[in-house]
C-alpha positions in Angstrom: -64.0 9.8 81.1 -64.8 12.7 83.4 -62.0 14.8 81.8 -63.4 14.0 78.3 -66.9 15.1 79.3 -65.5 18.3 80.8 -63.6 19.0 77.5 -66.7 18.3 75.4 -68.8 20.6 77.6 -66.2 23.3 77.3 -66.2 23.0 73.5 -70.0 23.3 73.4 -70.0 26.4 75.6 -67.2 27.9 73.4 -69.2 27.2 70.2 -72.4 28.6 71.7 -70.5 31.7 72.8 -69.3 32.2 69.2 -72.7 32.0 67.6 -74.0 35.3 66.2 -77.0 35.7 68.6 -78.9 38.5 70.1 -80.3 38.2 73.6 -83.4 39.7 75.1 -84.4 39.6 78.8 -87.9 40.7 79.8 -89.6 39.8 83.0 -89.3 36.0 83.4 -88.2 35.4 79.8 -84.8 35.2 78.2 -84.8 35.0 74.4 -81.9 34.0 72.2 -82.1 34.7 68.5 -79.5 33.2 66.2 -78.9 35.9 63.6 -77.2 33.4 61.3 -80.1 31.1 60.6 -83.0 32.7 62.4 -83.6 30.0 64.9 -84.4 30.9 68.5 -84.5 29.5 72.0 -86.3 30.9 75.0 -86.0 30.3 78.7 -88.1 30.8 81.8 -87.0 32.0 85.3 -89.0 29.4 87.2 -87.2 29.9 90.6 -84.8 32.5 92.0 -82.3 34.4 89.8 -79.6 32.3 91.4 -81.3 29.1 90.1 -81.1 30.5 86.5 -83.3 30.2 83.5 -84.7 26.8 82.3 -85.3 26.2 78.6 -89.0 25.9 77.5 -88.1 24.1 74.2 -85.2 21.9 73.2 -82.0 23.9 72.9 -79.4 22.5 70.4 -76.4 23.7 68.4 -78.4 23.1 65.2 -82.0 24.4 65.0 -84.6 21.8 65.8 -87.5 24.3 65.9 -87.9 26.2 62.6 -90.1 27.5 59.8 -90.8 25.9 56.4 -92.6 27.6 53.6 -94.3 25.8 50.7 -94.3 27.7 47.4 -96.0 26.2 44.3 -95.7 22.8 45.9 -91.9 23.1 46.8 -90.8 23.3 50.4 -88.0 25.5 51.8 -86.7 25.1 55.3 -85.9 28.7 56.3 -82.4 29.1 57.8 -80.8 26.5 55.6 -78.5 27.6 52.8 -80.5 28.0 49.6 -82.7 30.5 47.8 -83.4 32.7 50.9 -81.0 35.3 52.1 -81.2 36.1 55.8 -80.9 39.5 57.5 -81.8 40.9 61.0 -84.0 43.8 61.6 -83.8 44.3 65.4 -84.9 47.2 67.4 -85.1 47.8 71.2 -88.8 46.6 71.0 -88.6 43.8 68.4 -86.4 40.8 67.4 -86.9 40.3 63.7 -85.4 38.0 61.1 -86.2 38.5 57.4 -85.8 35.7 54.8 -85.7 37.1 51.3 -85.8 35.4 47.9 -86.6 36.8 44.4 -90.2 35.6 44.8 -91.0 35.8 48.5 -90.3 37.8 51.6 -90.8 36.2 55.1 -90.5 38.3 58.2 -90.5 36.7 61.7 -90.9 39.0 64.7 -90.6 37.6 68.3 -91.7 39.8 71.2 -92.2 39.0 74.9 -95.8 38.9 76.2 -97.5 38.8 79.5 -100.5 36.7 80.2 -103.3 37.8 82.5 -102.1 35.7 85.5 -98.5 37.1 85.4 -97.2 40.5 86.5 -94.2 40.1 84.2 -93.5 38.8 80.7 -93.9 35.0 80.8 -93.9 34.1 77.1 -93.4 35.1 73.5 -95.5 36.1 70.6 -94.3 34.9 67.2 -95.6 37.0 64.3 -94.8 35.8 60.7 -95.7 37.7 57.6 -95.2 36.3 54.0 -95.3 38.7 51.1 -95.6 37.6 47.4 -92.9 39.5 45.5 -93.7 37.9 42.2 -96.1 39.1 39.5 -98.5 36.2 39.6 -100.9 34.5 42.0 -98.9 32.0 44.0 -100.0 29.1 46.4 -98.1 29.7 49.6 -98.2 27.7 52.9 -96.4 27.7 56.2 -95.5 25.2 58.8 -93.7 25.7 62.1 -92.0 22.8 63.9 -91.5 23.2 67.7 -89.2 20.8 69.4 -90.9 20.3 72.8 -89.5 18.2 75.7 -91.1 19.1 79.0 -93.7 16.4 78.9 -91.3 13.7 77.9 -89.9 11.1 80.3 -91.0 8.0 82.1 -94.8 8.0 83.0 -95.2 11.5 81.8 -97.9 12.8 79.4 -96.3 14.5 76.5 -99.2 17.0 76.0 -102.6 17.9 77.4 -105.4 20.1 76.0 -108.6 21.4 77.4 -110.3 18.0 77.1 -107.7 15.3 76.5 -104.3 13.8 77.4 -102.2 13.3 74.3 -100.0 10.2 74.9 -99.7 9.2 71.2 -99.6 10.7 67.8 -102.5 13.1 67.3 -103.8 15.7 64.9 -106.1 18.5 66.2 -107.9 20.7 63.7 -108.6 24.4 64.5 -112.4 23.7 64.5 -112.1 21.0 67.1 -113.1 23.2 70.0 -109.7 23.0 71.6 -108.0 26.3 72.4 -104.5 25.3 73.6 -102.0 22.6 74.2 -99.5 22.2 77.2 -96.2 20.4 77.5 -95.8 20.1 81.2 -93.1 19.1 83.7 -93.5 19.1 87.5 -92.4 22.7 88.0 -92.5 24.1 84.5 -94.9 24.3 81.6 -95.0 25.4 78.0 -98.4 26.4 76.6 -99.3 27.2 73.0 -102.5 28.3 71.2 -104.5 26.2 68.8 -106.7 29.1 67.9 -105.7 32.7 68.3 -106.9 33.9 71.7 -107.4 37.4 70.3 -109.3 38.9 67.4 -106.0 39.5 65.4 -105.4 39.6 61.7 -103.8 36.2 61.3 -104.5 33.0 59.5 -105.8 30.0 61.5 -103.8 26.8 61.3 -105.5 24.1 59.3 -104.3 21.6 61.9 -101.6 20.9 64.5 -99.7 17.6 64.4 -98.4 16.1 67.7 -95.8 13.4 66.8 -92.3 12.2 67.1 -89.8 15.0 66.3 -87.8 13.0 63.9 -90.9 11.9 62.0 -91.9 15.5 61.5 -88.3 16.7 60.8 -87.5 14.1 58.2 -90.2 15.2 55.7 -90.2 18.5 53.7 -93.9 19.1 54.4 -96.7 16.7 55.5 -95.7 13.7 57.6 -97.9 10.6 57.2 -100.4 10.5 60.0 -100.9 7.2 62.0 -103.4 7.7 64.8 -102.1 6.3 68.0 -98.4 5.9 67.0 -96.0 6.4 69.9 -93.6 9.3 70.1 -90.8 6.9 69.2 -88.8 6.5 66.0 -86.9 3.4 66.7 -83.9 3.1 67.1 -83.0 6.8 66.6 -85.5 8.9 68.6 -87.2 7.6 71.7 -90.0 9.5 73.5 -89.1 12.6 71.4 -92.1 14.9 71.2 -92.8 17.8 68.8 -95.6 20.1 67.8 -96.1 21.2 64.2 -98.4 24.0 63.1 -99.7 23.5 59.5 -101.1 26.3 57.4 -101.8 24.6 54.0 -101.0 26.5 50.8 -103.5 29.2 49.8 -103.4 31.6 46.9 -101.5 34.8 47.6 -101.9 37.6 45.1 -98.9 39.7 43.9 -97.8 42.2 46.5 -100.2 40.8 49.1 -99.3 39.2 52.4 -100.4 36.4 54.7 -100.0 36.9 58.5 -99.6 34.2 61.1 -99.4 34.5 64.9 -98.4 31.8 67.4 -98.2 32.3 71.2 -95.8 30.2 73.4 -96.1 31.0 77.1 -96.0 29.7 80.6 -99.3 28.0 81.6 -102.3 30.3 81.9 -105.5 28.4 80.7 -107.8 31.4 81.5 -105.8 33.7 79.2 -106.1 31.2 76.3 -109.8 30.6 76.7 -111.2 34.0 77.7 -112.7 36.2 75.1 -111.2 39.7 75.3 -113.2 43.0 75.5 -111.6 44.3 72.3 -113.0 44.1 68.8 -113.9 40.4 69.4 -116.3 41.2 72.2 -117.8 44.3 70.7 -118.3 42.6 67.3 -120.1 39.7 68.9 -122.6 41.7 70.8 -126.1 41.8 69.3 -127.0 45.5 69.7 -130.8 46.1 70.0 -132.6 47.2 66.9 -133.6 50.8 67.1 -136.7 52.4 65.7 -136.2 53.8 62.2 -133.7 56.6 62.5 -134.7 60.0 61.2 -132.4 62.1 59.1 -132.2 64.5 62.0 -130.9 61.7 64.3 -128.3 60.7 61.8 -127.2 64.2 61.3 -126.8 64.6 65.1 -124.6 61.5 65.2 -122.4 62.9 62.4 -122.1 66.2 64.2 -121.2 64.5 67.5 -118.4 62.5 65.8 -117.2 65.6 64.0 -117.0 67.5 67.3 -114.9 64.7 69.0 -117.9 63.4 70.9 -117.7 59.9 69.5 -116.3 58.9 72.9 -119.7 59.5 74.4 -121.2 57.0 71.9 -118.6 54.5 72.8 -119.4 55.0 76.5 -123.1 54.4 75.8 -122.2 51.2 74.0 -120.1 50.1 77.0 -123.0 50.9 79.2 -125.2 48.7 77.1 -122.6 45.9 77.4 -122.8 46.1 81.2 -126.6 46.2 81.0 -126.7 43.0 78.9 -124.2 41.4 81.3 -126.4 42.2 84.3 -129.4 40.9 82.5 -127.7 37.6 81.8 -127.8 38.1 78.1 -124.1 37.9 77.5 -121.1 36.5 79.4 -118.1 38.6 80.5 -115.2 37.4 82.6 -113.0 39.3 85.0 -110.5 40.3 82.3 -113.4 41.7 80.1 -114.6 43.8 83.1 -111.2 45.1 83.7 -110.9 46.1 80.1 -114.3 47.8 80.2 -113.3 49.7 83.3 -110.0 50.8 81.8 -111.8 51.9 78.6 -114.4 53.9 80.6 -111.6 55.6 82.6 -109.7 56.5 79.5 -112.8 57.8 77.6 -113.9 59.8 80.7 -110.5 61.3 80.9 -110.8 62.5 77.3 -113.8 64.6 78.2 
């Protein structure tokens, strides 16, 4: 029996070694991208280098985490033989897989990211763009199935969010007020966004379905939802958890693109819930109404911008942000203040 197990293990390692895969190591993250079907696995260095990397999602010979596109009501699992050809487009900075058909182009780019609580890369950012190559308006949707496992096991909670423990089948909509989900083991966690933590150009998922992996895998698109069902699919799949992001079909014009962004990282609740001092903060500030501006004032602003002095205007706005914060009119967290300080230093250096 032991000899057979050793032989099987050797065969698995041999097959894995023969797969056409690219490997990226950055900080605490090791990313494997299968160039044949576009599937990926990523691992986290939870302890010392000698202890090795631990997988953050289930790692199998066949992909159990994957993308599905829905075009005109028909679903295509990307990476399976069919209408989509697969090619890689990797550089030193990016790991990209492109799925091409005569009517659609899907590009998936995976890059390491660092959250605010970490000094090194501790997660990945998945960027997906879908371009309509046809000559007509086309309904296009996307779903991403992620085979989780850290929260599985006896007396464990498969998922937690900011306000609840998820111990049975659950759907969370993007307008629920939840920002993230966590699949957690004693010494290791996988965290994902429900809403994008940044003001980025990406579609928001209509909902996220937490359910048994086989239940979500066995359907081409939507799985029937039964609130409170266990994470079991007896007798085949017991305590098997998964997360599925659903972006329902929306009309995509010829030549246009939809963009989607999903973050998967180690646990950092502050990073997922903090507003950032980027466009999101600046756009949400209610600037005080000024008295009616004279033509002379407007001309002065135009001249300042033309002379490269728009930096001064930005510094004045940042000063106003700080003033509103000190007056208790707006809320800023530590990350916001660090971003403001960095912006002030950069703008001051430009003078």
